[in-house]
N, C-alpha and C positions, 0 to 999 in steps of 0.2 A: 383743437385736438385732431390729430391725424386719424382718419378712418382706417381700421384694420384692413389689410389687403385681402382680396378674395381670390382663392385658387380654384381653377377649373381643371378637373382631371377625370380620366376614365374610371368608372366604378368597377370594383371587383366583387367576387362572391362574398367577401367579408363585410361588404357594405349593405347587403340586402336588408337586414333588419332596420337599419337607419333609413334606408330609402323608403321602405314600406311605412314606417312610422311618420316620415315627413309627408308622404302622400296622404296618409290618413288625416293628419292635422290640417294640411293646406287645402286638400280637395274635399274635405267634409265627408269622408267615407262613412256611411251609416253602419251602425253596429249589426243590423240585420241583413245587410246586403253582402253578397259574396265578392266584394271588390278585391280582396287580397288573392283569392283563388283566380279571379278574372285576370289580374295582373300577371300571375304565374303562367296561366294558360297562354296569354298573349306573348309573353317575353321569354319564357323558358321552353314551352312545348311547341312553338311555331315550327311547322314543317320546313320553312325556309331558313331556319337558324335562329339562335338566341339573339335577343335584342342588345345592341350596344347601348350603354347607359353612361351619361356624364353627370357629375355632381359638382356643386359649388360649395366650397368650405371656407370658413374664416375662423382662425384660432381654434381649429379642431372641431368646429361645430358645422354640421351640414345645413346649408341654407337653401339649396336648390337642387332639383333633379330634372333631367331631360332624357327621355327615352326615344329610341328610333326603332320602330317595328320593321323587321326585314320583310321584303317582298320580292317576288321574282316575276318578270314579264318576258314575253317574246315579241319581237317586232314582226312586221309583215313578211320579212325574209326568213324568219325562224331563229334569228339571233337572240341569245339569252341576254336579258338586261337585268342587272342586279340593282335593286332600289331599296330605299328605306322610307317608311312613312313616319313623319313627325307626329307623335301622339302624346303620351302622358308628359306633362310638365307641371312642376309644383315649386312654389317659392314660399318659404316660411313667412308667416304673417309679420314677423319682426323685421324681415328683410325686404319688404315691398319698396319699390321705388329706387332700388340700387342698380337697376339694369341687369339683374341676374338672368332673366329670360334671354336677353340678347347675348350676354357673355357665354351662356351655356350653348346656345344654338350655333353661334358663329365659331365657338371654340371646338365644336365637334367636327366641323367641316374638313379640316386638314386630315384628321385620322380617317374619316369616311372616304376621302379620296385615296388614301393609302390602302384601304381595304378593297378598293376597286368598285366602290358604289357609283353607279352611273348617274343617279339623280335622287333627290328627295322630293316626295309629293305629299300633299295633305289637303284637307278640306277645312280650313280655319273658319271660325265664325266671323261676323262682321266686326266684332270688337278687336280680335287679334290679327285679322288680315292685314291692316295697315302696317303693323310691326314686321310681318314677314316681307311685305313689299319693300320696306326700307332696308331690309337685310339682303336684298337682291333676288328675292323670289319673283317669279313672273306669274301672271294670271293666264291660265289655259281657257277658262270660261266655265259656265255652269254645266255640270254633268247632266246630259240629257236623261230625262226619265219620262215614263208614260204611266197613265192611270186607267184602270178599268173599274167602272162603278158596278156594284152588285145588283142594283135594281132601283126602282123609283125612290125608295127610302134612302139609298146611298147618296143621291144628289143633295138631299137635305143634310145628311150627316157630314158630308165633305165640307160644308160651310163652316162647321165647327172644328175643322181639322187644320186650320191655318196657324199651326204652331209646330214646334219640334216634336218628333215622336219620342216615346218613352224609351229608356235604355233597356229595360228588362221586358221580357215577353209575357204574354198571356198564356195560360196553359192550353194545350191542344193535344188531342190524341189521334187526329186524322193522319193517315199515311203511316210511314215507318220512322223509327228512331234512326238518325243518321249513323250512329255507331254500328247498328245492324245493317243498314242499307249499303254502307260503303266498306263493310268488313272484308269482302272478297277482292283481292288485288286484281285478278283476271276479269271479274265482272266490271270493276271500275274502269279498267282499260278499254273494255269493249264498249262501255257506256260513252266514254270520252271520244272513242273513235267514230261514233255515230254522229257526233256534233261537228258541224262545219266550223272550222277555225276562221275567225274574222281576219280580213286583210288589213290589220291595224295592230297597234300595241295593245296586248291583252295579257291578263294574268296567265302564267304558265301552270295550268291546272294539271295535276297528276293525282293518282290515288292517295298519296300521302297528304297532299294539300286538302283534298275533300274530307279525309278522315279528321284532320286537325281542325280545319276551319269551322266545321259544323258540329263539333263534338262537345262544346262546353254546355253542360246540362242546363244551367239557369237561363240560357238564351233560348232554349226550347225550340230549336229548329226541327222541322219535320220534312220528310221526303215523300213526295207523291209520285209513284211510278206512273208512266203513261201507257204501260202495257202489262203483260203477264209477268215480266221480269224487269229488274232494274236496268238490264242491258238494253231494253227497248227505249229508254229515255226516262228522265225524272225532272221534277220541279222541286227545288228546295225553297222552303218558305218558313216564316214565323209570323205570329200575331202579336201586335203591339198597339197600344193606344196612342192616338194622336189627337190631342184635345178631347173632344167628346166622342170621337169616332174610334172604331177599331179598324186597323189597317192590316192587310195581309201583305207583308213585305216579301216580294219574290226575289230571293237572293240569287238563285241560279235557274236558268231555263236550259237545262241540258237535254234538249229535245231535237229530233231530226227534222221536224216540220212545224210550221206555224199552226197547223190544224191540231196537232197533238198538244201543243202548248195551250191552245184555246180550250180544248176539252179538259185538261188538267186544272187550269185556273178556274174554269166553270165549276168543277167539283169542289175546289177549295172555297170559293165564294158561297156555294150552295150549302155546304156541310159545316161551315163555321159561322161565327158571329161577325165576320168581317163585313164592313160597309163598302170597302173598295180594296183593290189590289194596286200596288205600285211596283214597277220594274225599271231597271236600268235600260235605256234605249229610247228611241223616238219613233219615227215613221215605220221602221222595220218591224215594229210590234203591232201594226195595224191588223195584220192577219190573225193575231192572237186575241183580238178584241180590245186592245188598248188604244188610247188616244194620247198624243204627246202633251206633256204638261211642262212647258219650258221654264216656268218660274219656280218650280218646286225643288229642283235638284240643287245640291250643294255647289259652292264655288270651289273649283280645283286650282290649287297653286303648285308651282314647280320650281325647284332649284337645281339647275344643271351642275354636275360635278365633273365626272369623267366624260360623260356624253354631253356635248355642247348643244345649246339651243332648247327652246321651250316648244313643245309640240302644239299643233293646232288641235282644236277639240275633235275634229273629224279624223285625226290620226289615232284616236284612242277608242277602244271598245271596252267600256267598264260596266260591270253589273252592280246591283245593290250590294252584293256580297263583297265587292271590292271597296266600296266607299261608305258603308255603314259606319256609324260612330264607333271608334275604338278608344 
């Protein structure tokens, strides 16, 4: 008997309920977790634009979903680079083994090219990475991260942290709510102007990005000012469990000096239950009290589309806010 054909097409607004229902079924969204709101925040509210979504159908039944989160970078010359991050993908349990993941991902690339997307990037786990490499993705390398231990007890705690961090955050009241901290457009611009831009490919941060990226309530981000005003500098962080330890994930170090970063992270570690802090970067964070932890960072993969070539790891300057699990 001939297998019914599978159609790959771009999803429209009328598909949203079916998309969400398939994600709920295939990804095991818990009834008590805010996954549907999280999906909407990522794909509808994104300051870089709404996410293009592709679906796989057979005989009018949705079998697969593939979403690409829009992102915007600037390179060392200031040129804007439009990118997407390959994130949510779901295949109906009845359709496993039919190559739907591959069909959806490759089927989206021609339209992404027409949209002017320069490249796709993502941080797949060890299980899914070989599939991306077979589809033409290249490995950039492990995203550099650094760790700062809270104190003697932190060394013991980090031994129990050799696992993935939790998706949702632990409650925290230290610092400011990001919605309040980044509410003033002029203050945000002054804050960003104080931060030296890296001579590398880096996220194109602006006030709209800061307000969106750290606004989702259940992720419980907090903003720690480094002076009397947010314009003096700020550290964006959240607390989450990693195994038996509590980690302070430093999403952004929007600070003028390593000294101010050191002081702010010291306060975070002292005033919270965190056993250690983790930040994106390597040796450049030594002045803030961190030490490189080369084996902890996620593996970054890259698919060139309009912009050819796969960058070297040193060509990128990524924060934890750029590569956290989406």
